[in-house]
C-alpha positions, 0 to 999 in steps of 0.5 A: 871192760872195767871202769873205775872210781878213784877218790882222794881219802887224804891230801891231794894228787894230780892226775891225767886221763887219755881217751882213744884217739889221744884226747886227755884231761888233767885234773887234781883230786883233794880230800873227798873228790872223786872221778869216773875212768870210763872203759878204754881210758888211760889214768895216770897219777902224779904229784902226790901230796905226803899224806896222800891216800887215794882209793879205787873202786872198780866195776870188774875184778882184775883180768890180765887178757883186758889189761891195757898196758900203755896208752898206745893200746887205746 
């Protein structure tokens, strides 16, 4: 399973993380802000500012067999 570190390199972006059981948390990232997305959590990014650049570090390489296609699969 893969964890992710999502960080804002420029501008701003809004988002929501949904975990198993359906609990969710909304957030806003500005320049220099970051958030860790645990395994088996669904990330939605939205409301990008025009100059937004988002980076992601992942704990593992992409593996299609482990990929979750929708939050219903949590």
